Steps between C-alpha positions, in 0.01 A plus 500: 500500500826420299689206617839553662771363264807311604856478344868431554821675448662471154344348194423637146208577272543325176242505221233266629314424171221324690239671291545229247323231706378654835151528379492158313299230682650158562433232227565133510765390258427214281655183636808375308528163331833423669609649833873500616495509887842546664576314820655801646292825486593614857775608723650183670525140415372370164234236492540137387241379255244249633364417150670346202449502124172353401323570824158657487460809709214723593467882566631576857676163537838508677769413250808589696601546862807523736581408857678825550339760720579801270320353203142449373332244290414553127166400346359444157308787339338276235350150473682272261807284458863543614704493180847560639720636783782706355733783578316819366579877508294715739447881523768509776778433232587153622391151374296299746364138507161551349187277472348511148122427489271472204149620582203270407259800505283320747568747789459230752583611856679291756283351767727655770378848397216570736414774755696488816221615733404805692813706579370556856525126564850474361811517725806709434695169435221378253500831307882487458491135383220581243718792373809279483303210315362761251845587397453866573800735480528875492324628199667837485789349321728379786330157504615421858295214648204649686474235766855577608426872542208400717705269731729742690701368790321520839722782620403725200163651631294624201234759560420634159441363145539732215362422151693644217279661244745782400590338160756773437667333204419698169259336261369235727130510608427149599475570868303809421227327307486222765424752762235670281339176383541255793565709811305252716753216408793742611333566833419127571857417412614757747276373774639150442860632529412691818350188657798281387744724682253586789480876470201739497644791294507499133581787256469519128737742339395646151665786301287800451501452112254226553184683634253238379694232680502698818136569473418127454709376773367768740154368436590137591691596817235746614377243753827349585641685797825305507584603138584841369640639165805728469520727188861526384652773291574385135876446500732225403590255666208577745417122482827378632406338836742681729403830338139414545551422866688829550238697326194352667627432858824699533695187605830453349613156403879484561731400225515122473178459709164391401151662549434234759779652712276816538191314564348513149414253226465638143320319222372608156134553418533234232632255759198585717269429212673156426447413880132577466472270199691216694261526798158583333543271196785280595676596175880513507692762325467406126432841340573865552432842377758625242507852364590482116596855403743740328501674171604189342157323556200543285241449784645562850309295741459363859469115456452215734752255361566125579833439653713336223359695210772608255551890486470458110138384548400767738642760268314351208176520703550874536525555133867441464771751448446865403788563270840347544569390865821632655473341837271256683521530882364266762368743769540873469769725361682579836544145653380267217723271296551539125414166308702352214204281407116513525492121546536539868196417715300729740596393851371611854715813497408620154319832587521638136615451150642838372574557128686795391542576134827513335516878476466562875713206606837633389775513754655851577881528510645498842696815595748560783365568845465890565491440882159652531389254780138458370526134532584548874205738548243254351629181645214378728751290692748780550787333324785648276392343174786658286766372750367135495464522124852615461641213705285260290664633182834430658400154633582625853222286669631537851505882485144493355383292787648741745269769350203276565435391148291201612249740657412642149131415416587528122214761444693679218432847639873586469526380138180698412622839662855474368560792253802309368301188420710263697365155555529517871241251615630235235853537650373475859289197396824338369709567810221369732506179295878475543491560868222252555684235285815555698300443831350193374837355391630548869 
């Protein structure tokens, strides 16, 4: 019998281009000689270094930490010597204090890396502490510290955990391959999250363009009565957590509210896998799956890459550029960030490296708005994108805020669908930054 499929109102159907890598198995990238590990790879407070130049470090050793609750520690992805601590560019577009480590090629693992015991014998508090100490953040790109998500206030009663396996962003297939090749880690991580927040209902949401992932996950959860799968219609941005909650449960997260306000915690399947490694092996988050793809890459791949590896080296390991690159994007084409250099390092939120060749990367000329309202129809949040963007152009930040600019999830659906090729999401992103800066200054 065919599975029922779930979806949400709004959204778009861009060219997905996942065929470049969806059937390509995971491969381990060669470890770099030098890694550049930023002390802030997450939402929240940056870490302070707890090593200095000249120190010897091992794989999995903690090298940065913070006393702030909304923060996570940083660990070394190689064994070697700390060469420097400098300000260095990251894929987010900002310069961050970064620890530079030269590998000694010994691959020596820190003695703190050891299995954490049987999950059945771990308490909720112990699981959350393991996750925090492992430096785990949201692996879908948002990089929100996971232990914070799993520590809702007592008055927020959680009854369901949803794992996000939608991976709706075009080109990216890292989550897809994870679910195909390591579904048991995904399910183990989900069970750990469920125990951490004391619930007995878990759901794994997967878009229907990943039938092999659905099949493998179903096999693993066949004897898990508290866990089920939910097959989602392929539509962008199906993976947005509020859209995911709406599609699967019918619950509406109010504007400005969080999933915990409707009794739900959402995590990415990659986050669940990292949690499995932190409990089963004691290994902190020191590497991640990166989809390296696009028509500007000789050999598109899904690679397991050490945190701190420069984009340039990852691209070279995939055969280098195919033709003249026009744009290199961290992430996917809808929500990713174009890079001005490939010297930036892979960080915890780097789900993909997308290279588009010069011919396809040109910018179309913006035309006047024709009042078609397509941006309104596709907005998954129910905003008026053209109105907010127009206020942004005129530097009318207060008026834009009145139209709920801060609720925009920056999915890019409005810009994609606009026949006039207006850069709506870019203007909304600008006005959001101005509004937030104004609030901070107060």
